[in-house]
N, C-alpha and C positions, 0 to 999 in steps of 0.2 A: 499737726502739720502747718496749719495757718499761723500758729504762734511762732514756729521756727522761721518761717518765711518773713514774718513781721520783724523779728529780732535781727535776722541777717540783713534785711533791707536797711534797718536803722544803722547797723554797724557799717555797712558799705557806704551809705550816704554820708555818715560822719567822717569816715576815713577819707573819702574824696574831698569833702569840704575842707578838711585839714590840709590837704595837699594842693589845692588850687588857689590861685590868687586872682583869677578872672572874675570880675564882679558879677557879670551876668550868670556865669555858672554857679557862683555862690548863692545868688538869689534863688535860682532854680532849685538848688540842693536844699536850701532852707525851707522852701515851699514843700518839697518832697518829704522832708523830715516832719514838718508840721502836719501834713496830710496823713503820714504814717502814724504819728503819735495820736491823731484824732481817732484812729481805729482801735486804740487800746480800750479794753472794757473798763467801765467806771467801777470804782471800788464799792462793794456793797456795805451799807451801813446798818 
């Protein structure tokens, strides 16, 4: 379930980022994407 939410959050953030031109919103969205991507598990070696 957490993986689904993580994936959907990234889709939504990227979609809104593509649609907005407001620089402050874009910065916020980029930060949200960065934070969400930081939650991804590290690949095992």
